C-alpha positions as CSV (number, residue, x, y, z in Angstrom):
1,M,50.1,-68.1,272.9
2,R,52.8,-70.2,274.8
3,A,51.9,-73.9,275.0
4,A,53.3,-74.1,278.5
5,A,50.6,-71.4,279.6
6,V,48.0,-73.4,278.0
7,F,49.1,-76.4,279.6
8,A,49.2,-74.7,283.0
9,L,46.0,-73.7,282.7
10,S,44.2,-76.9,281.5
11,A,46.4,-79.4,283.8
12,G,46.9,-78.2,286.9
13,V,49.6,-80.8,287.8
14,I,53.4,-80.5,288.4
15,A,54.6,-83.7,286.9
16,P,52.4,-84.9,284.4
17,A,52.7,-88.7,283.7
18,V,55.1,-89.9,281.0
19,V,54.2,-92.5,278.7
20,H,56.1,-93.9,275.7
21,A,54.2,-92.4,272.5
22,P,52.8,-94.9,270.2
23,A,54.3,-94.7,266.6
24,A,51.3,-92.5,265.5
25,H,52.5,-89.8,267.7
26,A,56.3,-90.3,267.8
27,A,55.9,-89.1,263.8
28,D,54.7,-85.7,265.2
29,V,57.8,-84.3,265.9
30,S,60.1,-84.1,262.7
31,A,63.2,-82.4,264.1
32,V,64.7,-80.2,266.5
33,F,67.2,-77.3,266.0
34,T,69.9,-74.9,267.6
35,T,69.3,-71.0,266.8
36,D,71.6,-68.7,266.3
37,D,71.7,-67.3,269.9
38,A,71.6,-70.9,271.3
39,R,67.9,-71.6,271.7
40,L,66.7,-74.7,271.4
41,G,63.7,-75.2,269.0
42,V,61.3,-78.1,267.9
43,Q,59.3,-78.9,264.8
44,I,56.0,-80.7,265.5
45,T,52.9,-81.0,263.8
46,G,49.4,-80.1,265.2
47,S,48.8,-77.8,267.7
48,P,50.3,-79.2,271.0
49,L,48.8,-78.2,274.2
50,W,52.2,-78.4,275.9
51,I,55.7,-79.0,275.0
52,K,58.8,-79.5,277.2
53,V,62.1,-80.1,276.1
54,S,65.2,-81.4,278.0
55,V,69.0,-81.6,277.2
56,L,70.4,-84.9,278.5
57,A,74.1,-85.6,279.4
58,S,74.0,-88.6,276.9
59,T,71.9,-91.2,275.4
60,A,72.3,-93.7,278.0
61,P,69.4,-94.9,279.9
62,G,68.6,-92.8,282.9
63,A,71.2,-90.0,281.7
64,A,70.8,-86.8,283.5
65,V,68.9,-83.9,282.6
66,L,71.2,-81.0,282.2
67,A,68.5,-78.5,281.5
68,S,65.0,-78.5,280.8
69,T,62.3,-76.1,280.1
70,D,58.4,-75.7,278.7
71,D,58.5,-72.2,278.2
72,L,58.7,-72.1,274.6
73,R,56.7,-70.0,271.5
74,W,56.2,-70.4,267.9
75,Q,58.6,-68.8,265.4
76,D,57.9,-68.3,261.9
77,G,60.6,-69.6,259.4
78,N,62.6,-67.2,256.9
79,T,64.7,-69.4,254.6
80,D,66.4,-66.4,253.0
81,A,67.4,-65.1,256.6
82,G,68.3,-68.8,257.7
83,R,65.6,-68.8,260.4
84,P,63.7,-72.3,260.7
85,Y,59.9,-72.5,261.5
86,G,59.2,-74.3,264.7
87,Y,58.7,-73.9,269.0
88,I,61.7,-72.4,270.5
89,T,62.6,-71.6,274.1
90,D,62.9,-68.0,275.4
91,T,66.3,-68.3,276.2
92,A,69.2,-70.7,275.6
93,P,69.1,-73.3,278.1
94,R,71.1,-72.9,281.4
95,M,73.6,-75.7,281.4
96,P,75.3,-76.4,284.5
97,E,78.5,-74.5,285.2
98,G,81.8,-76.3,283.2
99,T,79.6,-78.4,281.0
100,P,81.9,-79.1,278.2
101,Y,81.0,-77.8,274.5
102,G,79.6,-80.5,272.6
103,T,76.3,-81.8,270.9
104,Y,73.9,-83.5,273.4
105,P,70.8,-85.4,273.0
106,V,67.3,-83.9,273.1
107,L,64.2,-85.2,274.8
108,V,60.8,-83.5,273.7
109,E,57.6,-84.3,275.7
110,Y,54.6,-82.7,274.5
111,R,50.5,-83.3,274.4
112,Q,48.2,-83.0,271.9
113,S,44.7,-81.8,272.3
114,G,42.6,-84.9,273.4
115,G,45.8,-86.9,273.8
116,T,48.5,-88.3,276.8
117,V,51.8,-86.8,277.2
118,Q,54.3,-88.5,274.6
119,K,58.0,-88.7,274.5
120,W,60.2,-88.3,271.5
121,T,63.9,-88.7,271.3
122,G,66.6,-88.3,268.4
123,G,67.3,-84.7,267.9
124,T,70.6,-82.9,269.2
125,Y,71.3,-79.4,271.0
126,A,74.5,-77.6,270.0
127,H,75.9,-76.5,273.2
128,K,78.9,-74.7,271.3
129,L,80.4,-71.3,270.7
130,H,78.3,-69.5,267.8
131,T,80.6,-68.0,265.0
132,G,78.8,-65.6,262.3
133,V,79.4,-63.1,259.9
134,S,78.8,-59.1,260.0
135,D,79.5,-55.8,259.1
136,L,79.8,-56.8,255.2
137,S,80.5,-54.0,252.7
138,F,81.8,-53.6,249.3
139,D,84.6,-50.8,248.4
140,R,82.5,-49.5,245.3
141,K,78.4,-49.3,245.1
142,T,79.2,-49.8,241.4
143,T,81.6,-51.3,239.0
144,S,82.4,-49.7,235.6
145,L,83.9,-50.7,232.1
146,T,87.3,-49.3,233.4
147,A,86.4,-50.5,237.4
148,R,85.2,-53.8,237.2
149,K,86.7,-55.2,240.6
150,V,85.2,-54.8,243.8
151,V,86.3,-56.1,247.4
152,L,84.1,-57.4,249.8
153,S,84.9,-56.9,253.7
154,G,83.8,-58.1,256.5
155,R,83.9,-59.6,260.3
156,A,83.6,-62.7,261.7
157,T,82.8,-62.6,265.5
158,T,82.1,-65.5,268.1
159,W,79.5,-65.5,270.6
160,D,79.8,-67.7,274.0
161,P,76.4,-68.5,275.1
162,V,77.9,-69.4,278.4
163,T,79.4,-66.1,279.4
164,G,77.4,-64.1,277.0
165,T,80.7,-62.4,275.1
166,V,81.0,-61.5,271.8
167,T,84.7,-61.7,270.7
168,P,86.8,-61.7,267.0
169,A,86.6,-65.3,265.6
170,R,89.6,-67.3,265.8
171,A,92.2,-66.5,263.2
172,G,91.9,-68.4,260.2
173,T,88.4,-69.1,260.4
174,S,87.2,-69.6,256.8
175,V,84.1,-67.8,255.5
176,K,82.5,-68.8,252.0
177,V,81.0,-66.1,250.1
178,T,78.3,-66.5,247.2
179,V,77.2,-63.6,245.1
180,H,74.8,-64.0,242.3
181,T,75.3,-61.5,239.4
182,Y,73.1,-60.7,236.3
183,T,74.5,-60.1,232.7
184,D,72.0,-61.3,230.0
185,T,72.0,-64.7,232.3
186,W,72.4,-65.2,235.9
187,K,75.6,-66.4,237.3
188,E,77.0,-67.6,240.5
189,L,80.3,-66.8,242.0
190,T,82.0,-68.1,245.1
191,G,84.9,-67.6,247.0
192,T,86.6,-68.3,250.4
193,A,88.5,-66.1,252.7
194,T,90.2,-66.6,256.0
195,T,90.0,-64.3,259.2
196,G,92.9,-62.2,260.7
197,S,93.4,-62.1,264.3
198,D,90.9,-59.3,264.8
199,G,88.3,-61.5,262.6
200,S,88.2,-59.5,259.8
201,F,88.5,-60.8,256.1
202,T,88.5,-59.3,252.6
203,L,87.5,-61.3,249.3
204,P,88.0,-59.6,246.0
205,F,85.4,-60.3,243.0
206,T,85.1,-59.5,239.3
207,P,81.3,-59.8,238.6
208,N,81.2,-58.4,235.2
209,G,77.8,-57.3,235.8
210,A,75.4,-56.4,238.8
211,I,75.4,-58.3,242.4
212,T,71.8,-58.7,243.2
213,R,72.2,-60.9,246.2
214,G,74.3,-63.3,247.9
215,T,75.7,-64.7,251.3
216,A,78.6,-65.0,253.6
217,T,78.9,-68.0,256.0
218,V,81.3,-69.5,258.3
219,V,82.4,-73.1,256.9
220,A,84.4,-75.9,258.5
221,P,84.6,-74.4,262.0
222,A,86.3,-76.1,264.8
223,A,84.6,-78.9,266.8
224,D,83.6,-76.7,269.4
225,T,81.8,-74.0,267.0
226,V,78.4,-74.1,265.1
227,P,78.3,-71.6,262.1
228,G,75.6,-68.7,262.2
229,A,73.0,-68.3,259.7
230,P,74.2,-66.8,256.4
231,T,74.4,-63.2,256.1
232,P,73.0,-61.2,253.0
233,V,75.5,-59.4,251.0
234,P,75.3,-55.9,249.9
235,E,74.0,-55.4,246.2
236,V,76.3,-53.6,243.8
237,G,75.1,-51.7,240.8
238,I,76.8,-51.0,237.4
239,E,77.6,-48.0,235.3
240,K,77.0,-48.1,231.9
241,T,78.9,-46.9,228.8
242,A,77.6,-45.4,225.6
243,Y,79.4,-45.4,222.3
244,R,79.1,-44.8,218.7
245,I,81.1,-46.7,215.8
246,A,81.4,-45.8,211.7
247,A,82.8,-48.6,209.8
248,R,83.6,-49.5,206.3
249,L,84.9,-52.4,204.3
250,D,87.6,-52.0,201.6
251,K,86.2,-54.5,199.3
252,Y,82.6,-55.5,198.3
253,R,83.4,-59.1,196.2
254,V,86.2,-61.1,197.6
255,A,87.0,-64.8,197.0
256,K,85.9,-67.2,199.6
257,D,88.1,-67.3,203.2
258,T,90.2,-64.3,202.3
259,N,90.0,-61.1,204.3
260,V,88.9,-57.6,203.9
261,T,90.0,-54.7,205.8
262,V,87.5,-53.1,208.4
263,T,88.3,-49.3,209.1
264,G,86.4,-46.8,211.1
265,R,86.4,-44.8,214.2
266,V,84.9,-45.4,217.6
267,E,83.9,-42.8,220.4
268,Q,82.4,-42.9,223.8
269,L,80.3,-40.3,225.3
270,T,81.8,-38.6,228.5
271,P,81.0,-35.6,230.9
272,D,82.4,-33.5,228.2
273,G,80.4,-35.0,225.3
274,W,81.8,-37.4,222.5
275,K,85.4,-38.4,222.6
276,P,87.7,-40.8,221.0
277,Y,87.7,-44.5,222.6
278,P,91.0,-45.7,222.8
279,G,91.5,-49.7,223.3
280,A,88.2,-50.5,222.4
281,P,87.7,-53.8,221.9
282,L,86.2,-54.4,218.5
283,I,84.5,-57.3,216.6
284,T,83.1,-58.0,213.0
285,T,80.2,-60.5,212.7
286,S,78.0,-62.1,209.9
287,G,75.2,-62.0,212.7
288,R,73.5,-58.7,213.7
289,P,74.3,-57.8,217.3
290,D,71.2,-58.1,219.7
291,F,70.4,-57.6,223.2
292,T,72.2,-60.8,224.6
293,L,76.1,-60.6,224.8
294,A,76.4,-63.6,222.1
295,V,78.5,-63.1,219.2
296,N,77.2,-64.7,216.4
297,G,79.9,-65.5,213.3
298,L,82.7,-64.0,214.4
299,M,84.9,-62.8,211.2
300,G,87.6,-60.6,213.1
301,R,88.5,-58.5,215.8
302,G,90.7,-55.7,216.6
303,V,91.4,-52.8,219.2
304,S,91.2,-49.1,218.5
305,A,94.1,-46.7,218.6
306,A,94.3,-43.4,220.8
307,D,92.6,-41.6,218.5
308,G,89.5,-44.0,218.5
309,T,90.7,-45.2,214.7
310,F,90.7,-49.0,213.8
311,S,91.7,-51.0,211.1
312,Y,92.0,-54.9,211.1
313,G,91.2,-57.9,208.8
314,A,87.7,-60.0,208.6
315,R,87.7,-63.3,207.2
316,A,85.0,-63.6,204.7
317,T,83.5,-67.0,203.9
318,Y,79.9,-66.2,202.3
319,A,77.7,-63.3,201.1
320,T,76.2,-61.8,204.3
321,G,75.6,-58.7,206.3
322,V,78.7,-57.3,208.1
323,Y,78.0,-56.0,211.4
324,T,80.9,-54.0,213.4
325,S,80.7,-53.1,217.1
326,L,82.3,-53.3,220.4
327,A,82.8,-56.9,221.8
328,P,79.6,-57.4,223.7
329,S,79.7,-56.4,227.5
330,V,77.0,-55.6,230.5
331,Y,78.6,-52.1,230.6
332,Y,77.5,-50.9,227.4
333,R,74.0,-49.1,227.6
334,S,73.2,-50.8,223.9
335,R,75.0,-52.7,221.2
336,A,75.6,-50.0,218.7
337,Y,76.9,-51.3,215.3
338,D,77.7,-50.3,212.2
339,E,76.6,-52.4,209.0
340,G,77.7,-53.2,205.6
341,T,77.3,-56.0,203.0
342,I,80.3,-58.2,201.1
343,A,79.7,-60.7,198.5
344,V,81.8,-63.8,198.7
345,P,81.1,-65.9,195.2
346,Q,81.0,-69.9,196.5
347,P,82.8,-72.1,194.2
348,F,81.0,-74.9,191.9
349,S,81.3,-77.2,189.1
350,F,80.1,-77.9,186.0
351,T,78.8,-81.9,186.0
352,H,77.0,-84.2,183.5
353,W,77.3,-81.3,180.6
354,G,77.5,-81.7,177.1
355,I,77.4,-79.6,174.1
356,T,75.6,-80.9,170.4
357,L,75.3,-79.7,166.9
358,D,72.0,-81.0,165.1
359,E,71.4,-81.3,161.2
360,Y,69.0,-78.3,161.7
361,G,72.4,-76.2,162.8
362,R,70.6,-75.9,166.6
363,V,73.7,-76.3,169.2
364,R,72.4,-77.2,172.5
365,G,74.4,-77.2,175.9
366,T,72.9,-79.2,178.8
367,G,74.4,-79.7,182.5
368,R,74.4,-79.0,185.9
369,M,75.8,-76.3,188.1
370,T,76.9,-78.6,191.3
371,T,77.8,-76.7,194.5
372,Q,77.0,-76.5,198.0
373,A,75.4,-73.2,197.8
374,Y,72.0,-71.9,196.4
375,C,72.6,-71.8,192.5
376,G,68.8,-71.3,191.6
377,D,69.2,-67.9,190.2
378,Q,72.6,-68.2,188.3
379,T,72.9,-67.6,184.1
380,V,75.1,-70.1,182.4
381,S,76.2,-68.9,179.0
382,L,77.0,-70.9,175.6
383,Q,79.6,-69.6,174.0
384,A,81.6,-69.9,170.5
385,S,84.7,-69.1,169.1
386,L,85.2,-68.8,165.3
387,D,89.2,-68.1,165.7
388,N,90.3,-71.4,167.3
389,G,89.5,-70.2,170.8
390,R,91.4,-66.5,170.6
391,T,88.0,-64.6,171.1
392,W,84.6,-66.0,172.1
393,R,81.2,-64.9,171.5
394,N,77.9,-65.5,173.5
395,L,75.6,-67.3,171.8
396,A,72.7,-67.6,174.3
397,G,71.8,-68.0,178.1
398,A,70.0,-69.7,180.2
399,R,68.7,-69.9,184.1
400,A,69.8,-72.7,186.2
401,S,66.8,-74.2,188.1
402,G,65.3,-77.0,189.7
403,G,67.1,-79.8,190.9
404,N,67.6,-81.4,194.2
405,A,70.0,-80.1,196.8
406,G,73.4,-79.7,195.4
407,Y,73.1,-79.1,192.0
408,C,71.0,-77.1,189.4
409,P,70.2,-78.4,185.8
410,F,70.2,-75.7,182.8
411,E,69.5,-76.3,179.3
412,I,70.6,-73.6,176.7
413,S,70.0,-73.6,172.7
414,S,70.9,-71.2,170.0
415,Q,71.8,-71.4,166.2
416,G,75.4,-72.5,165.7
417,Y,77.9,-72.4,163.0
418,V,79.0,-74.7,160.2
419,N,82.4,-75.3,162.2
420,A,83.3,-73.8,165.7
421,L,84.7,-74.3,169.3
422,Y,81.7,-74.7,171.7
423,R,82.0,-74.1,175.6
424,L,79.8,-73.2,178.7
425,H,80.6,-70.5,180.7
426,H,79.4,-68.9,183.8
427,A,80.6,-65.1,184.7
428,E,81.2,-64.4,188.2
429,T,78.4,-63.3,190.2
430,D,78.2,-62.1,194.1
431,Q,77.1,-65.6,194.7
432,M,79.1,-67.7,192.5
433,T,82.8,-67.8,191.2
434,A,83.6,-67.8,187.3
435,R,84.2,-70.7,185.6
436,T,84.4,-72.5,182.4
437,T,84.1,-76.0,180.8
438,G,86.4,-77.5,178.0
439,S,85.8,-76.4,174.5
440,I,84.5,-78.8,171.8
441,R,84.8,-78.7,168.1
442,L,81.4,-79.2,166.4
443,G,80.5,-78.9,162.6
444,R,78.6,-80.3,159.8
445,V,78.8,-80.6,156.1
446,P,76.5,-77.8,154.4
447,T,74.3,-79.7,151.8
448,R,71.8,-78.5,149.1
449,F,69.5,-79.4,146.1
450,S,70.9,-77.5,143.2
451,A,68.1,-79.2,140.9
452,F,64.5,-80.3,141.2
453,A,62.3,-81.2,138.5
454,I,58.8,-83.3,137.9
455,S,58.0,-84.5,134.2
456,P,55.5,-84.1,133.0
457,S,54.9,-81.0,134.4
458,R,51.3,-81.7,134.7
459,P,50.7,-85.4,134.9
460,Y,47.4,-86.9,135.1
461,K,46.0,-87.8,138.6
462,N,47.2,-91.5,139.5
463,A,49.6,-91.5,136.3
464,K,53.3,-91.8,137.0
465,M,55.7,-89.0,136.6
466,T,59.5,-88.8,136.6
467,V,61.1,-86.9,139.8
468,S,64.9,-86.0,139.3
469,G,67.3,-83.4,140.6
470,T,71.1,-83.3,141.9
471,L,72.2,-83.1,145.8
472,Q,75.6,-81.3,146.5
473,Q,77.9,-80.8,149.4
474,Q,80.2,-77.6,150.0
475,S,83.9,-78.5,150.8
476,G,86.6,-75.9,150.9
477,G,84.2,-73.0,150.1
478,V,82.9,-74.9,146.7
479,W,80.0,-77.1,146.1
480,K,80.4,-80.4,144.7
481,P,78.2,-83.5,144.3
482,L,77.1,-85.5,147.2
483,K,77.1,-89.4,146.6
484,G,75.4,-91.8,148.2
485,A,73.1,-89.6,150.2
486,K,69.4,-90.6,150.4
487,V,66.2,-88.2,149.5
488,T,62.6,-88.4,150.4
489,L,59.7,-87.2,148.3
490,L,57.1,-85.5,149.8
491,F,53.4,-84.7,149.1
492,K,51.0,-81.9,150.7
493,P,47.4,-82.3,149.1
494,K,45.9,-79.5,148.0
495,G,43.8,-77.6,151.0
496,E,45.6,-79.7,153.3
497,T,48.5,-78.6,156.0
498,E,50.1,-82.0,156.5
499,W,53.2,-83.5,154.4
500,Y,53.1,-87.3,153.6
501,W,56.3,-89.0,152.3
502,V,55.6,-90.8,149.1
503,T,59.0,-92.3,148.1
504,R,62.2,-92.7,150.3
505,N,65.7,-93.9,150.5
506,V,66.4,-92.7,147.0
507,A,70.3,-92.7,146.5
508,T,72.2,-90.1,144.9
509,G,74.9,-91.3,142.3
510,A,78.5,-90.4,142.1
511,D,77.5,-87.2,140.4
512,G,75.0,-86.4,143.3
513,K,72.2,-86.9,140.8
514,F,68.8,-89.1,141.2
515,S,65.7,-89.9,139.2
516,F,63.0,-92.3,140.0
517,R,59.2,-92.7,139.2
518,A,56.5,-91.8,141.4
519,T,52.8,-91.7,141.2
520,N,50.9,-88.3,140.9
521,Y,48.1,-88.3,143.8
522,G,46.3,-85.3,142.3
523,D,46.5,-81.6,143.0
524,G,49.0,-80.5,145.5
525,S,52.5,-79.5,146.2
526,W,55.8,-81.8,146.1
527,A,58.9,-81.4,147.6
528,L,62.4,-83.2,148.1
529,V,64.3,-83.5,151.5
530,K,67.8,-85.1,152.3
531,Q,67.3,-87.6,154.6
532,S,69.6,-87.6,158.2
533,A,73.1,-88.7,158.1
534,N,76.0,-87.9,160.8
535,G,78.3,-85.2,160.0
536,Y,75.8,-83.5,157.3
537,F,73.2,-80.6,157.7
538,Y,69.8,-81.0,156.6
539,S,68.5,-79.4,153.2
540,E,65.3,-79.5,151.3
541,T,63.6,-78.2,148.0
542,K,61.3,-75.5,147.5
543,A,57.8,-76.7,147.1
544,K,56.4,-77.4,143.4
545,Y,52.7,-76.9,143.1
546,I,51.1,-79.4,140.5
547,D,47.8,-78.6,138.9
548,A,47.2,-82.3,138.1
549,R,44.7,-83.0,134.8
């Protein structure tokens, strides 16, 4: 229902009394606007019974009214169509003949239910030429892998609200076009065209995806012109191509930061079936292709030959899966790929390492594998050489484990040799490079008890007895007396498992012999051991059992 009709029924007066609106009512009117067809609109809250709009000659007090009407109706808004909501006049205000084009102030008079007539000023009416865009079309309905460019054509026209005529827009009118595209993400492309003498224009786009929506509108118009509402741009679809690929690597294990050669063949699906795909952009990555257009871990790229074959280098930096596909594009139906694997041993160093040989002949190697890579499943070997380093043999191996980030400790032990070179060695694996420590010569002098006697052979309990013997060392393959060594006498009582020392620090003479008195504590076993000394192996006698009297 039009507000004017309601007013006519309820008021019955020709010229309602006009009073200044109090502040509370002044806020009822929020804006006035000019539509594309030059009608005048007003946005006002509540449900006014009557509205009248007047276009004034100026803002001066007592300015002449150029046009006036109370014939307004409600219009729903549409943001996409550029149509504001509010009460609008049925037709464009009829301005006096010869009124210059320009912007004129507006007086709004209205009356709410139960209130008096209020007055509001502050908005303007655009008495100007209206230039808009129409006849938009693209030269293609779709884009494809081989035809990615489209050209938008359109026309800009100017409507004269005074004469009602529509003519081509002035030459050089600027038209801004914005299109929204979708690949795996939304993107916005913008371009500006200028019109020719007939109002037409063209504008190329390379969307690299589907154009889903957009608008075209006149920008920077002349002072006597207002732009029309944005005109929707047509949609443009995409044609997708299917391809298949087979690839292989010339090596499985390579050094870090060196190339492997990727070879293979790629084909595309055509109306005549699968055919070689020439000029296809290929990539090899360490990341598995997904539904996005991201390239994860690029290792190398190439281009297929006329027969669809390809060969190019890919740089390897660590052990990984290797995926060969075409460079991602929205124009492919899917990210087809061929998968392989590559091993790239990572460098490391031996730190805090050492090798020792104890008096019992056990050789022990310790240290750390220090690296930025994972080393917890690697085996380190302890090696020995008996020919001054010409050949090496593995004595034992141990797995590095534990430790903090950056290193893995290890410990290896084995029975060693009298005299040999020793080193630590890691053989190359898929994860770690080969590495060897320097060699260390370790050796000790073999020793033995050549004689051991107790006299008398059956001493009384708690009686004294004489213990004697001879200790020797090996030198040049010959057994010789060991002077100055110290021996300890041990006793294990009958029925027990523990040994106890009885006498110790007994030194050998120049001839390697020794003799001393000891107390017989009863039935049990007796034995002699050589006390520890740097550079010598341990030795001991066989146990002698004495049945005391």
